DRENTORKOL-3810 file (N, C-alpha, C; in nm, 4 decimals):
REM DRENTORKOL-3810
@n.u->0.0815; n.v->-0.1183; n.w->0.0006; ca.u->0.0001; ca.v->-0.0012; ca.w->-0.0008; c.u->0.0873; c.v->0.1235; c.w->0.0011
@n.u->0.0493; n.v->0.2218; n.w->-0.0827; ca.u->0.1290; ca.v->0.3455; ca.w->-0.0890; c.u->0.0915; c.v->0.4371; c.w->0.0249
@n.u->0.1846; n.v->0.5250; n.w->0.0631; ca.u->0.1579; ca.v->0.6202; ca.w->0.1679; c.u->0.0599; c.v->0.7258; c.w->0.1206
@n.u->-0.0289; n.v->0.7678; n.w->0.2059; ca.u->-0.1222; ca.v->0.8744; ca.w->0.1682; c.u->-0.2524; c.v->0.8222; c.w->0.1060
@n.u->-0.2578; n.v->0.6925; n.w->0.0709; ca.u->-0.3803; ca.v->0.6399; ca.w->0.0088; c.u->-0.4554; c.v->0.5529; c.w->0.1062
@n.u->-0.4093; n.v->0.5376; n.w->0.2287; ca.u->-0.4735; ca.v->0.4505; ca.w->0.3235; c.u->-0.6124; c.v->0.5079; c.w->0.3642
@n.u->-0.7138; n.v->0.4271; n.w->0.3513; ca.u->-0.8513; ca.v->0.4584; ca.w->0.3851; c.u->-0.9072; c.v->0.5810; c.w->0.3071
@n.u->-0.8460; n.v->0.6166; n.w->0.1985; ca.u->-0.8992; ca.v->0.7266; ca.w->0.1184; c.u->-0.9921; c.v->0.6735; c.w->0.0144
@n.u->-1.1182; n.v->0.7198; n.w->0.0100; ca.u->-1.2121; ca.v->0.6668; ca.w->-0.0887; c.u->-1.1708; c.v->0.7164; c.w->-0.2263
@n.u->-1.1934; n.v->0.6342; n.w->-0.3276; ca.u->-1.1590; ca.v->0.6776; ca.w->-0.4615; c.u->-1.2463; c.v->0.7955; c.w->-0.5063
@n.u->-1.1825; n.v->0.8901; n.w->-0.5716; ca.u->-1.2544; ca.v->1.0081; ca.w->-0.6218; c.u->-1.2981; c.v->0.9762; c.w->-0.7646
@n.u->-1.4255; n.v->0.9922; n.w->-0.7907; ca.u->-1.4729; ca.v->0.9688; ca.w->-0.9246; c.u->-1.5629; c.v->1.0819; c.w->-0.9717
@n.u->-1.5907; n.v->1.0816; n.w->-1.0978; ca.u->-1.6730; ca.v->1.1898; ca.w->-1.1595; c.u->-1.8156; c.v->1.1841; c.w->-1.1086
@n.u->-1.8653; n.v->1.0639; n.w->-1.0742; ca.u->-2.0019; ca.v->1.0538; ca.w->-1.0309; c.u->-2.0216; c.v->1.1331; c.w->-0.9014
@n.u->-1.9243; n.v->1.1276; n.w->-0.8106; ca.u->-1.9352; ca.v->1.2037; ca.w->-0.6879; c.u->-1.9358; c.v->1.3543; c.w->-0.7160
@n.u->-1.8529; n.v->1.3973; n.w->-0.8091; ca.u->-1.8476; ca.v->1.5378; ca.w->-0.8453; c.u->-1.9797; c.v->1.5804; c.w->-0.9083
@n.u->-2.0330; n.v->1.4927; n.w->-0.9958; ca.u->-2.1597; ca.v->1.5259; ca.w->-1.0619; c.u->-2.2716; c.v->1.5350; c.w->-0.9604
@n.u->-2.2723; n.v->1.4435; n.w->-0.8614; ca.u->-2.3782; ca.v->1.4457; ca.w->-0.7604; c.u->-2.3691; c.v->1.5760; c.w->-0.6758
@n.u->-2.2493; n.v->1.6174; n.w->-0.6418; ca.u->-2.2295; ca.v->1.7425; ca.w->-0.5679; c.u->-2.2768; c.v->1.8617; c.w->-0.6518
@n.u->-2.2476; n.v->1.8579; n.w->-0.7800; ca.u->-2.2937; ca.v->1.9652; ca.w->-0.8692; c.u->-2.4446; c.v->1.9686; c.w->-0.8790
@n.u->-2.5054; n.v->1.8489; n.w->-0.8896; ca.u->-2.6495; ca.v->1.8402; ca.w->-0.8997; c.u->-2.7161; c.v->1.8939; c.w->-0.7721
@n.u->-2.6528; n.v->1.8743; n.w->-0.6573; ca.u->-2.7092; ca.v->1.9187; ca.w->-0.5313; c.u->-2.6823; c.v->2.0704; c.w->-0.5082
@n.u->-2.6034; n.v->2.1311; n.w->-0.5947; ca.u->-2.5795; ca.v->2.2742; ca.w->-0.5865; c.u->-2.4507; c.v->2.3127; c.w->-0.5215
@n.u->-2.3697; n.v->2.2168; n.w->-0.4838; ca.u->-2.2381; ca.v->2.2475; ca.w->-0.4184; c.u->-2.1314; c.v->2.2544; c.w->-0.5279
@n.u->-2.1342; n.v->2.3658; n.w->-0.6009; ca.u->-2.0481; ca.v->2.3828; ca.w->-0.7196; c.u->-1.9030; c.v->2.3881; c.w->-0.6796
@n.u->-1.8700; n.v->2.4567; n.w->-0.5714; ca.u->-1.7262; ca.v->2.4688; ca.w->-0.5312; c.u->-1.6679; c.v->2.3333; c.w->-0.4980
@n.u->-1.7395; n.v->2.2526; n.w->-0.4240; ca.u->-1.6875; ca.v->2.1212; ca.w->-0.3870; c.u->-1.6776; c.v->2.0315; c.w->-0.5121
@n.u->-1.7745; n.v->2.0400; n.w->-0.6002; ca.u->-1.7696; ca.v->1.9623; ca.w->-0.7244; c.u->-1.6472; c.v->2.0056; c.w->-0.8071
@n.u->-1.6252; n.v->2.1350; n.w->-0.8128; ca.u->-1.5074; ca.v->2.1858; ca.w->-0.8874; c.u->-1.3769; c.v->2.1358; c.w->-0.8257
@n.u->-1.3740; n.v->2.1326; n.w->-0.6913; ca.u->-1.2546; ca.v->2.0828; ca.w->-0.6268; c.u->-1.2273; c.v->1.9364; c.w->-0.6587
@n.u->-1.3322; n.v->1.8546; n.w->-0.6559; ca.u->-1.3175; ca.v->1.7123; ca.w->-0.6924; c.u->-1.2723; c.v->1.6956; c.w->-0.8367
@n.u->-1.3311; n.v->1.7746; n.w->-0.9235; ca.u->-1.2914; ca.v->1.7697; ca.w->-1.0679; c.u->-1.1471; c.v->1.8056; c.w->-1.0853
@n.u->-1.1006; n.v->1.9078; n.w->-1.0128; ca.u->-0.9603; ca.v->1.9490; ca.w->-1.0215; c.u->-0.8697; c.v->1.8378; c.w->-0.9708
@n.u->-0.9099; n.v->1.7683; n.w->-0.8646; ca.u->-0.8308; ca.v->1.6563; ca.w->-0.8160; c.u->-0.8229; c.v->1.5447; c.w->-0.9205
@n.u->-0.9339; n.v->1.5130; n.w->-0.9808; ca.u->-0.9356; ca.v->1.4094; ca.w->-1.0858; c.u->-0.8448; c.v->1.4498; c.w->-1.2000
@n.u->-0.8569; n.v->1.5764; n.w->-1.2431; ca.u->-0.7761; ca.v->1.6205; ca.w->-1.3583; c.u->-0.6300; c.v->1.6357; c.w->-1.3227
@n.u->-0.6004; n.v->1.6592; n.w->-1.1950; ca.u->-0.4585; ca.v->1.6617; ca.w->-1.1553; c.u->-0.3927; c.v->1.5248; c.w->-1.1641
@n.u->-0.4752; n.v->1.4215; n.w->-1.1317; ca.u->-0.4256; ca.v->1.2838; ca.w->-1.1399; c.u->-0.4287; c.v->1.2309; c.w->-1.2834
@n.u->-0.5372; n.v->1.2656; n.w->-1.3537; ca.u->-0.5552; ca.v->1.2159; ca.w->-1.4891; c.u->-0.5946; c.v->1.3342; c.w->-1.5784
@n.u->-0.4969; n.v->1.4042; n.w->-1.6363; ca.u->-0.5273; ca.v->1.5233; ca.w->-1.7133; c.u->-0.6175; c.v->1.5035; c.w->-1.8334
@n.u->-0.6189; n.v->1.3820; n.w->-1.8884; ca.u->-0.6993; ca.v->1.3560; ca.w->-2.0105; c.u->-0.8329; c.v->1.2896; c.w->-1.9798
@n.u->-0.8825; n.v->1.3021; n.w->-1.8586; ca.u->-1.0066; ca.v->1.2374; ca.w->-1.8188; c.u->-1.1217; c.v->1.3128; c.w->-1.8866
@n.u->-1.1862; n.v->1.2469; n.w->-1.9816; ca.u->-1.2862; ca.v->1.3133; ca.w->-2.0655; c.u->-1.4121; c.v->1.3506; c.w->-1.9862
@n.u->-1.4600; n.v->1.2650; n.w->-1.8983; ca.u->-1.5802; ca.v->1.2934; ca.w->-1.8240; c.u->-1.5586; c.v->1.4134; c.w->-1.7291
@n.u->-1.4422; n.v->1.4150; n.w->-1.6645; ca.u->-1.4143; ca.v->1.5253; ca.w->-1.5717; c.u->-1.4030; c.v->1.6577; c.w->-1.6513
@n.u->-1.3363; n.v->1.6542; n.w->-1.7648; ca.u->-1.3225; ca.v->1.7749; ca.w->-1.8469; c.u->-1.4603; c.v->1.8214; c.w->-1.8935
@n.u->-1.5437; n.v->1.7294; n.w->-1.9306; ca.u->-1.6756; ca.v->1.7662; ca.w->-1.9807; c.u->-1.7611; c.v->1.8267; c.w->-1.8667
@n.u->-1.7508; n.v->1.7693; n.w->-1.7447; ca.u->-1.8256; ca.v->1.8248; ca.w->-1.6327; c.u->-1.7733; c.v->1.9622; c.w->-1.5947
@n.u->-1.6422; n.v->1.9804; n.w->-1.5983; ca.u->-1.5836; ca.v->2.1130; ca.w->-1.5711; c.u->-1.6324; c.v->2.2149; c.w->-1.6723
@n.u->-1.6356; n.v->2.1757; n.w->-1.7993; ca.u->-1.6809; ca.v->2.2685; ca.w->-1.9053; c.u->-1.8328; c.v->2.2974; c.w->-1.8848
@n.u->-1.9091; n.v->2.1989; n.w->-1.8438; ca.u->-2.0505; ca.v->2.2221; ca.w->-1.8199; c.u->-2.0735; c.v->2.3188; c.w->-1.7050
@n.u->-1.9942; n.v->2.3034; n.w->-1.5981; ca.u->-2.0047; ca.v->2.3961; ca.w->-1.4842; c.u->-1.9700; c.v->2.5372; c.w->-1.5280
@n.u->-1.8574; n.v->2.5499; n.w->-1.5995; ca.u->-1.8166; ca.v->2.6804; ca.w->-1.6496; c.u->-1.9219; c.v->2.7416; c.w->-1.7407
@n.u->-1.9788; n.v->2.6620; n.w->-1.8279; ca.u->-2.0817; ca.v->2.7105; ca.w->-1.9216; c.u->-2.2065; c.v->2.7547; c.w->-1.8460
@n.u->-2.2482; n.v->2.6777; n.w->-1.7441; ca.u->-2.3652; ca.v->2.7136; ca.w->-1.6624; c.u->-2.3425; c.v->2.8445; c.w->-1.5887
@n.u->-2.2196; n.v->2.8603; n.w->-1.5332; ca.u->-2.1916; ca.v->2.9847; ca.w->-1.4626; c.u->-2.1920; c.v->3.1030; c.w->-1.5579
@n.u->-2.1382; n.v->3.0811; n.w->-1.6765; ca.u->-2.1391; ca.v->3.1920; ca.w->-1.7785; c.u->-2.2821; c.v->3.2258; c.w->-1.8164
@n.u->-2.3657; n.v->3.1241; n.w->-1.8371; ca.u->-2.5055; ca.v->3.1512; ca.w->-1.8712; c.u->-2.5816; c.v->3.2221; c.w->-1.7592
@n.u->-2.5510; n.v->3.1879; n.w->-1.6350; ca.u->-2.6134; ca.v->3.2606; ca.w->-1.5226; c.u->-2.5678; c.v->3.4037; c.w->-1.5215
@n.u->-2.4423; n.v->3.4294; n.w->-1.5496; ca.u->-2.3926; ca.v->3.5643; ca.w->-1.5572; c.u->-2.4624; c.v->3.6429; c.w->-1.6672
@n.u->-2.4815; n.v->3.5806; n.w->-1.7830; ca.u->-2.5508; ca.v->3.6480; ca.w->-1.8914; c.u->-2.6957; c.v->3.6767; c.w->-1.8563
@n.u->-2.7610; n.v->3.5852; n.w->-1.7885; ca.u->-2.8994; ca.v->3.6068; ca.w->-1.7445; c.u->-2.9094; c.v->3.7242; c.w->-1.6477
@n.u->-2.8151; n.v->3.7295; n.w->-1.5530; ca.u->-2.8151; ca.v->3.8375; ca.w->-1.4552; c.u->-2.7912; c.v->3.9707; c.w->-1.5252
@n.u->-2.7050; n.v->3.9718; n.w->-1.6258; ca.u->-2.6764; ca.v->4.0934; ca.w->-1.6993; c.u->-2.8012; c.v->4.1406; c.w->-1.7742
@n.u->-2.8729; n.v->4.0456; n.w->-1.8363; ca.u->-2.9968; ca.v->4.0816; ca.w->-1.9042; c.u->-3.1018; c.v->4.1343; c.w->-1.8103
@n.u->-3.1088; n.v->4.0740; n.w->-1.6884; ca.u->-3.2079; ca.v->4.1214; ca.w->-1.5896; c.u->-3.1731; c.v->4.2641; c.w->-1.5480
@n.u->-3.0463; n.v->4.2956; n.w->-1.5305; ca.u->-3.0062; ca.v->4.4276; ca.w->-1.4901; c.u->-3.0381; c.v->4.5288; c.w->-1.6038
@n.u->-3.0096; n.v->4.4891; n.w->-1.7263; ca.u->-3.0382; ca.v->4.5753; ca.w->-1.8403; c.u->-3.1864; c.v->4.5936; c.w->-1.8614
@n.u->-3.2658; n.v->4.4945; n.w->-1.8252; ca.u->-3.4087; ca.v->4.5022; ca.w->-1.8446; c.u->-3.4838; c.v->4.5756; c.w->-1.7332
@n.u->-3.4121; n.v->4.6163; n.w->-1.6296; ca.u->-3.4759; ca.v->4.6832; ca.w->-1.5194; c.u->-3.5268; c.v->4.8191; c.w->-1.5649
@n.u->-3.6400; n.v->4.8595; n.w->-1.5045; ca.u->-3.7002; ca.v->4.9872; ca.w->-1.5345; c.u->-3.6224; c.v->5.0981; c.w->-1.4670
@n.u->-3.5988; n.v->5.2060; n.w->-1.5366; ca.u->-3.5302; ca.v->5.3213; ca.w->-1.4844; c.u->-3.6325; c.v->5.4184; c.w->-1.4331
@n.u->-3.6132; n.v->5.4668; n.w->-1.3121; ca.u->-3.7044; ca.v->5.5665; ca.w->-1.2588; c.u->-3.6991; c.v->5.6925; c.w->-1.3437
@n.u->-3.8138; n.v->5.7564; n.w->-1.3721; ca.u->-3.8145; ca.v->5.8746; ca.w->-1.4558; c.u->-3.7328; c.v->5.9890; c.w->-1.3937
@n.u->-3.7209; n.v->5.9903; n.w->-1.2603; ca.u->-3.6468; ca.v->6.0978; ca.w->-1.1935; c.u->-3.4975; c.v->6.0800; c.w->-1.1923
@n.u->-3.4520; n.v->5.9557; n.w->-1.2157; ca.u->-3.3091; ca.v->5.9285; ca.w->-1.2064; c.u->-3.2248; c.v->6.0084; c.w->-1.3066
@n.u->-3.2602; n.v->6.0117; n.w->-1.4341; ca.u->-3.1768; ca.v->6.0918; ca.w->-1.5273; c.u->-3.1775; c.v->6.2392; c.w->-1.4895
@n.u->-3.2919; n.v->6.2900; n.w->-1.4475; ca.u->-3.3013; ca.v->6.4308; ca.w->-1.4109; c.u->-3.2103; c.v->6.4584; c.w->-1.2906
@n.u->-3.2067; n.v->6.3683; n.w->-1.1947; ca.u->-3.1187; ca.v->6.3847; ca.w->-1.0808; c.u->-2.9746; c.v->6.3898; c.w->-1.1201
@n.u->-2.9300; n.v->6.3026; n.w->-1.2098; ca.u->-2.7922; ca.v->6.3058; ca.w->-1.2563; c.u->-2.7632; c.v->6.4344; c.w->-1.3332
@n.u->-2.8591; n.v->6.4830; n.w->-1.4081; ca.u->-2.8380; ca.v->6.6079; ca.w->-1.4799; c.u->-2.8225; c.v->6.7259; c.w->-1.3844
@n.u->-2.9021; n.v->6.7261; n.w->-1.2807; ca.u->-2.8872; ca.v->6.8333; ca.w->-1.1809; c.u->-2.7538; c.v->6.8277; c.w->-1.1110
@n.u->-2.7088; n.v->6.7102; n.w->-1.0786; ca.u->-2.5766; ca.v->6.6928; ca.w->-1.0170; c.u->-2.4667; c.v->6.7423; c.w->-1.1102
@n.u->-2.4780; n.v->6.7054; n.w->-1.2403; ca.u->-2.3754; ca.v->6.7440; ca.w->-1.3366; c.u->-2.3706; c.v->6.8954; c.w->-1.3511
@n.u->-2.4846; n.v->6.9599; n.w->-1.3681; ca.u->-2.4854; ca.v->7.1060; ca.w->-1.3851; c.u->-2.4369; c.v->7.1730; c.w->-1.2582
@n.u->-2.4824; n.v->7.1245; n.w->-1.1417; ca.u->-2.4366; ca.v->7.1835; ca.w->-1.0157; c.u->-2.2882; c.v->7.1709; c.w->-0.9956
@n.u->-2.2278; n.v->7.0584; n.w->-1.0291; ca.u->-2.0845; ca.v->7.0405; ca.w->-1.0184; c.u->-2.0078; c.v->7.1356; c.w->-1.1085
@n.u->-2.0565; n.v->7.1534; n.w->-1.2297; ca.u->-1.9897; ca.v->7.2443; ca.w->-1.3238; c.u->-1.9997; c.v->7.3919; c.w->-1.2761
@n.u->-2.1158; n.v->7.4292; n.w->-1.2260; ca.u->-2.1349; ca.v->7.5673; ca.w->-1.1770; c.u->-2.0447; c.v->7.5925; c.w->-1.0570
@n.u->-2.0426; n.v->7.5026; n.w->-0.9622; ca.u->-1.9604; ca.v->7.5202; ca.w->-0.8421; c.u->-1.8145; c.v->7.5203; c.w->-0.8784
@n.u->-1.7722; n.v->7.4343; n.w->-0.9678; ca.u->-1.6328; ca.v->7.4308; ca.w->-1.0130; c.u->-1.5940; c.v->7.5643; c.w->-1.0777
@n.u->-1.6821; n.v->7.6173; n.w->-1.1576; ca.u->-1.6556; ca.v->7.7443; ca.w->-1.2238; c.u->-1.6454; c.v->7.8572; c.w->-1.1220
@n.u->-1.7334; n.v->7.8582; n.w->-1.0235; ca.u->-1.7279; ca.v->7.9611; ca.w->-0.9210; c.u->-1.5968; c.v->7.9562; c.w->-0.8388
@n.u->-1.5431; n.v->7.8352; n.w->-0.8171; ca.u->-1.4140; ca.v->7.8215; ca.w->-0.7502; c.u->-1.2970; c.v->7.8556; c.w->-0.8464
@n.u->-1.3109; n.v->7.8247; n.w->-0.9729; ca.u->-1.1976; ca.v->7.8381; ca.w->-1.0647; c.u->-1.1755; c.v->7.9835; c.w->-1.1083
@n.u->-1.2803; n.v->8.0607; n.w->-1.1217; ca.u->-1.2658; ca.v->8.1973; ca.w->-1.1774; c.u->-1.1703; c.v->8.2823; c.w->-1.0919
@n.u->-1.1841; n.v->8.2926; n.w->-0.9603; ca.u->-1.0886; ca.v->8.3735; ca.w->-0.8839; c.u->-0.9475; c.v->8.3253; c.w->-0.8924
@n.u->-0.9303; n.v->8.1940; n.w->-0.8958; ca.u->-0.7954; ca.v->8.1380; ca.w->-0.9063; c.u->-0.7323; c.v->8.1730; c.w->-1.0409
@n.u->-0.8095; n.v->8.1566; n.w->-1.1458; ca.u->-0.7590; ca.v->8.1907; ca.w->-1.2809; c.u->-0.7331; c.v->8.3389; c.w->-1.2935
@n.u->-0.8172; n.v->8.4249; n.w->-1.2337; ca.u->-0.7973; ca.v->8.5687; ca.w->-1.2381; c.u->-0.6652; c.v->8.6041; c.w->-1.1666
@n.u->-0.6428; n.v->8.5420; n.w->-1.0519; ca.u->-0.5167; ca.v->8.5635; ca.w->-0.9784; c.u->-0.3961; c.v->8.5239; c.w->-1.0596
@n.u->-0.4064; n.v->8.4110; n.w->-1.1293; ca.u->-0.2934; ca.v->8.3642; ca.w->-1.2104; c.u->-0.2641; c.v->8.4624; c.w->-1.3250
@n.u->-0.3693; n.v->8.5149; n.w->-1.3902; ca.u->-0.3499; ca.v->8.6094; ca.w->-1.4974; c.u->-0.2912; c.v->8.7389; c.w->-1.4462
@n.u->-0.3377; n.v->8.7874; n.w->-1.3305; ca.u->-0.2832; ca.v->8.9119; ca.w->-1.2771; c.u->-0.1357; c.v->8.8932; c.w->-1.2407
@n.u->-0.0994; n.v->8.7828; n.w->-1.1811; ca.u->0.0403; ca.v->8.7610; ca.w->-1.1463; c.u->0.1277; c.v->8.7487; c.w->-1.2691
@n.u->0.0721; n.v->8.6899; n.w->-1.3752; ca.u->0.1488; ca.v->8.6808; ca.w->-1.4993; c.u->0.1676; c.v->8.8211; c.w->-1.5617
@n.u->0.0640; n.v->8.9011; n.w->-1.5620; ca.u->0.0748; ca.v->9.0373; ca.w->-1.6149; c.u->0.1749; c.v->9.1161; c.w->-1.5332
@n.u->0.1705; n.v->9.1042; n.w->-1.4048; ca.u->0.2585; ca.v->9.1765; ca.w->-1.3164; c.u->0.4040; c.v->9.1356; c.w->-1.3463
@n.u->0.4237; n.v->9.0095; n.w->-1.3677; ca.u->0.5605; ca.v->8.9611; ca.w->-1.3971; c.u->0.6114; c.v->9.0130; c.w->-1.5315
@n.u->0.5214; n.v->9.0264; n.w->-1.6274; ca.u->0.5623; ca.v->9.0752; ca.w->-1.7598; c.u->0.5876; c.v->9.2267; c.w->-1.7610
@n.u->0.5023; n.v->9.3001; n.w->-1.6968; ca.u->0.5128; ca.v->9.4447; ca.w->-1.6978; c.u->0.6250; c.v->9.4943; c.w->-1.6090
@n.u->0.6359; n.v->9.4431; n.w->-1.4894; ca.u->0.7340; ca.v->9.4799; ca.w->-1.3900; c.u->0.7338; c.v->9.6318; c.w->-1.3673
@n.u->0.6173; n.v->9.6842; n.w->-1.3431; ca.u->0.5985; ca.v->9.8273; ca.w->-1.3139; c.u->0.6386; c.v->9.8545; c.w->-1.1698
@n.u->0.7376; n.v->9.9404; n.w->-1.1469; ca.u->0.7812; ca.v->9.9620; ca.w->-1.0082; c.u->0.6720; c.v->10.0290; c.w->-0.9246
@n.u->0.5801; n.v->10.1004; n.w->-0.9890; ca.u->0.4757; ca.v->10.1715; ca.w->-0.9119; c.u->0.3527; c.v->10.0838; c.w->-0.8862
@n.u->0.3445; n.v->9.9686; n.w->-0.9510; ca.u->0.2285; ca.v->9.8790; ca.w->-0.9316; c.u->0.2332; c.v->9.8219; c.w->-0.7895
@n.u->0.1159; n.v->9.7997; n.w->-0.7356; ca.u->0.1164; ca.v->9.7403; ca.w->-0.6014; c.u->0.1668; c.v->9.5979; c.w->-0.6068
@n.u->0.2361; n.v->9.5599; n.w->-0.5029; ca.u->0.2949; ca.v->9.4263; ca.w->-0.4976; c.u->0.1824; c.v->9.3243; c.w->-0.4788
@n.u->0.1959; n.v->9.2160; n.w->-0.5492; ca.u->0.0963; ca.v->9.1095; ca.w->-0.5360; c.u->0.1438; c.v->9.0158; c.w->-0.4292
@n.u->0.0576; n.v->8.9908; n.w->-0.3322; ca.u->0.0920; ca.v->8.9013; ca.w->-0.2230; c.u->0.0791; c.v->8.7574; c.w->-0.2715
@n.u->0.1836; n.v->8.6803; n.w->-0.2534; ca.u->0.1790; ca.v->8.5385; ca.w->-0.2954; c.u->0.0997; c.v->8.4586; c.w->-0.1950
@n.u->0.0051; n.v->8.3782; n.w->-0.2396; ca.u->-0.0724; ca.v->8.2959; ca.w->-0.1472; c.u->0.0154; c.v->8.1797; c.w->-0.0911
@n.u->-0.0283; n.v->8.1259; n.w->0.0218; ca.u->0.0475; ca.v->8.0178; ca.w->0.0828; c.u->0.0442; c.v->7.8904; c.w->-0.0051
@n.u->-0.0628; n.v->7.8718; n.w->-0.0778; ca.u->-0.0729; ca.v->7.7548; ca.w->-0.1663; c.u->-0.0762; c.v->7.8069; c.w->-0.3090
@n.u->0.0038; n.v->7.7456; n.w->-0.3922; ca.u->0.0138; ca.v->7.7875; ca.w->-0.5335; c.u->-0.1223; c.v->7.7717; c.w->-0.6003
@n.u->-0.1573; n.v->7.8669; n.w->-0.6938; ca.u->-0.2880; ca.v->7.8582; ca.w->-0.7589; c.u->-0.3060; c.v->7.7299; c.w->-0.8373
@n.u->-0.1973; n.v->7.6782; n.w->-0.8913; ca.u->-0.2105; ca.v->7.5513; ca.w->-0.9685; c.u->-0.2567; c.v->7.4382; c.w->-0.8798
@n.u->-0.2163; n.v->7.4383; n.w->-0.7528; ca.u->-0.2604; ca.v->7.3361; ca.w->-0.6615; c.u->-0.4051; c.v->7.3574; c.w->-0.6204
@n.u->-0.4419; n.v->7.4870; n.w->-0.6027; ca.u->-0.5803; ca.v->7.5146; ca.w->-0.5664; c.u->-0.6774; c.v->7.4848; c.w->-0.6802
@n.u->-0.6295; n.v->7.4713; n.w->-0.8031; ca.u->-0.7135; ca.v->7.4360; ca.w->-0.9165; c.u->-0.7545; c.v->7.2889; c.w->-0.9148
@n.u->-0.6914; n.v->7.2087; n.w->-0.8311; ca.u->-0.7234; ca.v->7.0646; ca.w->-0.8262; c.u->-0.8706; c.v->7.0420; c.w->-0.7907
@n.u->-0.9191; n.v->7.1202; n.w->-0.6915; ca.u->-1.0605; ca.v->7.1008; ca.w->-0.6521; c.u->-1.1585; c.v->7.1316; c.w->-0.7658
@n.u->-1.1446; n.v->7.2461; n.w->-0.8340; ca.u->-1.2368; ca.v->7.2677; ca.w->-0.9437; c.u->-1.2263; c.v->7.1601; c.w->-1.0545
@n.u->-1.1036; n.v->7.1204; n.w->-1.0840; ca.u->-1.0857; ca.v->7.0165; ca.w->-1.1849; c.u->-1.1569; c.v->6.8868; c.w->-1.1419
@n.u->-1.1433; n.v->6.8516; n.w->-1.0159; ca.u->-1.2126; ca.v->6.7310; ca.w->-0.9705; c.u->-1.3636; c.v->6.7461; c.w->-0.9815
@n.u->-1.4120; n.v->6.8672; n.w->-0.9542; ca.u->-1.5592; ca.v->6.8907; ca.w->-0.9722; c.u->-1.6000; c.v->6.8795; c.w->-1.1179
@n.u->-1.5151; n.v->6.9301; n.w->-1.2100; ca.u->-1.5443; ca.v->6.9216; ca.w->-1.3529; c.u->-1.5511; c.v->6.7721; c.w->-1.3925
@n.u->-1.4566; n.v->6.6936; n.w->-1.3433; ca.u->-1.4535; ca.v->6.5503; ca.w->-1.3753; c.u->-1.5795; c.v->6.4843; c.w->-1.3175
@n.u->-1.6178; n.v->6.5172; n.w->-1.1944; ca.u->-1.7405; ca.v->6.4614; ca.w->-1.1379; c.u->-1.8644; c.v->6.5037; c.w->-1.2189
@n.u->-1.8651; n.v->6.6275; n.w->-1.2642; ca.u->-1.9765; ca.v->6.6727; ca.w->-1.3476; c.u->-1.9853; c.v->6.5957; c.w->-1.4793
@n.u->-1.8672; n.v->6.5699; n.w->-1.5356; ca.u->-1.8663; ca.v->6.4924; ca.w->-1.6597; c.u->-1.9202; c.v->6.3491; c.w->-1.6407
@n.u->-1.8711; n.v->6.2857; n.w->-1.5337; ca.u->-1.9198; ca.v->6.1501; ca.w->-1.5038; c.u->-2.0727; c.v->6.1509; c.w->-1.4786
@n.u->-2.1189; n.v->6.2535; n.w->-1.4060; ca.u->-2.2622; ca.v->6.2636; ca.w->-1.3835; c.u->-2.3423; c.v->6.2833; c.w->-1.5119
@n.u->-2.2865; n.v->6.3629; n.w->-1.6017; ca.u->-2.3522; ca.v->6.3864; ca.w->-1.7304; c.u->-2.3545; c.v->6.2574; c.w->-1.8133
@n.u->-2.2472; n.v->6.1824; n.w->-1.8108; ca.u->-2.2468; ca.v->6.0536; ca.w->-1.8824; c.u->-2.3459; c.v->5.9565; c.w->-1.8232
@n.u->-2.3623; n.v->5.9580; n.w->-1.6893; ca.u->-2.4638; ca.v->5.8749; ca.w->-1.6230; c.u->-2.6031; c.v->5.9171; c.w->-1.6700
@n.u->-2.6235; n.v->6.0448; n.w->-1.6809; ca.u->-2.7511; ca.v->6.0983; ca.w->-1.7284; c.u->-2.7824; c.v->6.0466; c.w->-1.8688
@n.u->-2.6791; n.v->6.0530; n.w->-1.9566; ca.u->-2.7004; ca.v->6.0052; ca.w->-2.0971; c.u->-2.7329; c.v->5.8574; c.w->-2.1001
@n.u->-2.6582; n.v->5.7802; n.w->-2.0158; ca.u->-2.6792; ca.v->5.6348; ca.w->-2.0129; c.u->-2.8215; c.v->5.6001; c.w->-1.9650
@n.u->-2.8669; n.v->5.6687; n.w->-1.8630; ca.u->-3.0018; ca.v->5.6404; ca.w->-1.8114; c.u->-3.1098; c.v->5.6809; c.w->-1.9125
@n.u->-3.0845; n.v->5.7905; n.w->-1.9827; ca.u->-3.1818; ca.v->5.8312; ca.w->-2.0857; c.u->-3.1910; c.v->5.7252; c.w->-2.1935
@n.u->-3.0766; n.v->5.6708; n.w->-2.2324; ca.u->-3.0740; ca.v->5.5691; ca.w->-2.3360; c.u->-3.1456; c.v->5.4415; c.w->-2.2856
@n.u->-3.1273; n.v->5.4079; n.w->-2.1596; ca.u->-3.1994; ca.v->5.2897; ca.w->-2.1040; c.u->-3.3470; c.v->5.3145; c.w->-2.0989
@n.u->-3.3885; n.v->5.4369; n.w->-2.0714; ca.u->-3.5307; ca.v->5.4658; ca.w->-2.0725; c.u->-3.5945; c.v->5.4551; c.w->-2.2101
@n.u->-3.5167; n.v->5.4914; n.w->-2.3113; ca.u->-3.5706; ca.v->5.4897; ca.w->-2.4502; c.u->-3.5809; c.v->5.3456; c.w->-2.5033
@n.u->-3.5027; n.v->5.2544; n.w->-2.4483; ca.u->-3.5054; ca.v->5.1149; ca.w->-2.4989; c.u->-3.6275; c.v->5.0414; c.w->-2.4581
END
């Protein structure tokens, strides 16, 4: 008797099939992998593995169709549109003073008028402060794309 095989029941495809039929897919897959590790060309085990994979793929496709077939609330696209417009408006309100400051400092640097009032440099560079409005613009864009997608789903 070989070591490691003492009192171990033989693993066969029928056991894996019965587990699969009872709904224990993970255990059935484990048994199939054991069979295929010992006998890589085992046709029944390969066929059962392919059947399990095919069933899982078909379930995924069915779930995707169910999600796509769901009804979209009439208010959902409007909500995303309001969020998109709001994000763009707020981003613009934040960006205008920063951009104005950048233009003024650039003009001051070009002119170098000794009588012009000195521009106080802010603690944080304007380019860094523009990150927030840019993030809001990106959020507005994503919201607008969500609005378009929901409208398209409503029309289908």
